[in-house]
C-alpha positions in Angstrom: 66.3 110.1 133.9 65.4 110.4 130.2 69.1 110.5 129.4 69.7 107.3 131.3 66.8 105.6 129.5 68.1 106.7 126.1 71.6 105.5 127.0 70.3 102.0 128.0 68.2 101.8 124.9 71.1 102.8 122.7 73.4 100.3 124.5 70.9 97.4 124.1 70.3 98.3 120.4 74.1 98.2 119.8 74.4 94.9 121.7 71.6 93.3 119.7 73.2 94.5 116.4 76.5 93.1 117.4 75.0 89.8 118.4 73.0 89.7 115.1 76.2 90.3 113.0 78.1 87.6 115.0 75.3 85.1 114.3 75.3 86.1 110.6 79.1 85.8 110.4 78.9 82.3 112.1 76.7 81.2 109.1 79.5 82.0 106.6 82.6 79.9 106.6 85.6 79.2 104.3 88.3 76.6 104.4 91.5 76.3 102.4 93.5 73.3 101.4 96.4 73.9 101.7 96.9 77.1 103.7 100.6 77.3 102.9 102.2 76.8 99.5 106.0 76.1 99.3 108.0 77.6 96.5 110.9 75.2 95.7 113.4 75.1 92.9 111.1 73.6 90.3 107.9 75.3 91.4 105.6 76.1 88.5 102.4 77.2 90.2 99.9 75.3 92.3 96.2 75.3 93.3 94.1 75.8 96.4 90.8 74.0 97.1 88.2 76.3 98.7 85.1 75.2 100.4 82.6 76.5 103.0 79.0 77.3 103.9 76.6 80.1 103.0 72.9 80.7 103.5 70.8 78.6 101.1 69.5 81.6 99.1 72.8 83.3 98.8 75.6 83.1 96.1 79.3 82.9 97.0 81.6 85.6 95.7 85.2 84.7 96.4 88.0 87.2 96.2 91.7 86.5 96.5 93.9 89.6 96.8 97.5 90.4 97.6 98.9 93.3 99.6 98.3 96.8 98.2 101.4 98.2 96.6 102.8 101.1 94.6 103.6 100.0 91.1 105.6 102.2 88.6 105.1 101.6 84.9 106.2 103.4 81.7 103.5 104.9 79.5 104.0 104.5 75.8 102.7 106.7 73.0 103.4 107.8 69.5 106.1 110.5 69.0 105.6 112.7 66.0 102.8 110.4 65.0 105.2 107.7 63.9 107.3 106.0 66.6 106.1 104.3 69.7 108.3 105.4 72.6 108.1 105.8 76.4 106.3 109.1 77.0 106.3 109.2 80.8 105.9 107.4 84.1 102.7 106.2 85.6 102.3 105.4 89.3 99.5 103.1 90.5 98.9 103.5 94.2 97.0 101.2 96.6 96.7 98.5 94.0 96.9 94.8 94.9 99.6 92.7 93.1 97.0 89.9 92.9 93.3 90.2 92.3 91.2 87.1 91.5 87.4 86.8 91.5 85.7 83.4 91.6 81.9 83.2 91.4 79.1 81.2 90.0 77.2 82.2 86.9 74.5 83.7 89.0 76.9 86.5 90.0 78.3 87.3 86.6 76.5 90.6 86.5 78.0 91.5 89.9 81.5 91.2 88.6 80.8 93.2 85.5 78.6 95.9 87.0 80.2 99.4 87.2 78.4 99.9 90.5 79.8 96.7 92.1 81.4 96.9 95.5 83.3 93.7 95.0 84.5 93.5 91.4 87.0 95.4 89.2 84.9 98.6 89.3 85.4 98.7 93.0 89.1 98.3 92.6 89.2 101.1 90.0 87.5 103.4 92.5 90.0 102.4 95.2 93.3 103.0 93.5 95.1 106.3 92.7 96.9 106.9 89.4 99.5 109.6 89.1 99.9 112.1 87.4 96.3 112.9 88.2 95.7 114.4 84.7 96.0 110.9 83.1 93.0 109.1 81.7 92.4 106.9 84.8 89.8 104.6 83.2 92.0 103.9 80.1 95.1 103.3 82.1 93.3 101.1 84.6 92.0 98.9 81.8 95.4 98.6 80.3 96.9 97.8 83.7 94.3 95.0 84.2 95.1 93.6 80.7 98.8 93.4 81.7 98.0 91.7 85.0 95.6 89.3 83.3 98.4 88.2 80.9 100.5 87.4 84.0 97.5 85.4 85.3 97.6 87.3 88.6 94.3 89.1 87.8 91.4 87.1 86.6 87.6 86.5 86.8 86.0 83.1 86.6 82.2 83.2 86.8 81.9 79.4 86.6 84.3 78.5 89.4 81.9 78.0 92.3 79.8 74.8 92.6 77.1 74.2 95.2 75.6 71.3 97.1 71.9 70.8 97.8 70.6 73.1 100.5 69.7 71.7 103.9 68.6 73.4 107.1 68.8 76.8 105.4 72.5 76.4 104.4 74.4 75.0 101.5 78.1 74.3 100.9 80.2 75.7 98.1 83.4 74.5 96.5 85.9 76.0 94.1 89.5 75.7 93.0 91.9 78.7 92.8 94.8 78.4 90.4 98.0 79.9 91.8 100.2 81.0 89.0 104.1 80.9 89.1 104.2 84.8 89.0 102.5 85.2 92.4 105.1 86.5 94.8 106.0 85.0 98.2 103.9 86.5 100.9 100.5 86.5 102.6 97.3 86.7 100.6 93.7 87.3 101.8 90.9 85.0 100.6 87.4 86.3 101.3 84.0 84.8 100.7 81.0 87.1 100.5 77.4 85.8 100.7 75.4 87.8 98.2 71.6 87.9 98.1 69.8 90.1 95.6 72.9 92.2 95.1 73.5 92.8 98.8 76.4 91.3 100.9 74.8 89.6 103.9 77.9 88.1 105.4 81.6 87.5 105.0 84.4 85.1 106.1 88.2 85.5 105.6 91.2 83.2 105.6 94.9 83.8 104.7 97.0 81.9 102.2 100.8 82.0 102.5 103.3 81.5 99.7 106.8 80.9 101.1 110.1 80.1 99.5 112.0 76.9 100.6 115.3 75.3 99.7 117.5 77.1 97.0 115.0 79.9 96.2 114.9 80.9 99.9 118.7 80.8 100.2 119.0 82.9 97.0 116.5 85.5 98.3 118.3 85.6 101.6 121.6 86.2 99.9 120.2 88.9 97.7 118.6 90.9 100.5 121.0 90.3 103.4 124.3 89.8 101.6 124.0 92.0 98.5 127.7 92.4 97.9 128.3 88.7 97.8 125.2 88.2 95.7 126.5 90.7 93.1 129.9 89.1 93.0 128.4 85.6 92.5 126.1 87.0 89.7 129.1 88.4 87.8 131.1 85.2 88.2 128.1 83.1 87.0 127.7 85.4 84.0 131.4 85.0 83.1 131.4 81.3 83.5 128.2 81.0 81.3 129.9 83.2 78.7 133.0 81.0 78.6 131.0 77.8 78.4 129.0 79.3 75.5 132.2 80.3 73.7 133.6 76.8 74.0 130.4 75.1 72.8 130.1 77.3 69.7 133.8 77.5 68.9 134.5 76.7 65.3 130.8 76.9 64.4 130.7 80.5 63.3 130.0 81.8 66.8 126.6 82.4 68.4 123.8 83.6 66.0 
């Protein structure tokens, strides 16, 4: 009898927790405009408008991330204390090719905190760097610098704007800049409601970047007809060389 009572109590407790979490999640929302970005011939980046609702006392922490990948890079160092050369390979595992953090000024400390569960400190704890004897912290910082130069990693603590709170809720709005170097694929955009350093709710949407027109045809040719693609690449290079030679003929050649 006691076991049955305990079972029912546990079941009801679990059900109440599930209902509470569902209600909490219902309070958090995020909307994207657009949800699909088309990469055409003259594509040079784009932007996405983000908006949604969070509890009135919370701050919105928005994270845009790509798929986790394995990235191989060369490590440089001084040889004989004089020349900078490649000194080995470094492999970054479980690292997203895009990682953008958009917040308001009230969450700046959350981005920078080494204990953050949402910022770059959390990403550093997530990834694996091989060989394991490397200085992980140093290499991670250098990797982030490289990705920031390509504008696929960024933090903006002044990106989110809020409306006046009403009925215990307020809306937020932000704009995410999509750089040209973001690859075609599906990206996850999450909003976290943060109160006093604690995440109280989340909502998620997906953003798709897809090639159209000539870029799509070229990608299809490269992946599905590699031989033909290679022949065309060689022919284009030869034609470009001939045209260059004609243009600079009699002018001392190309300098």
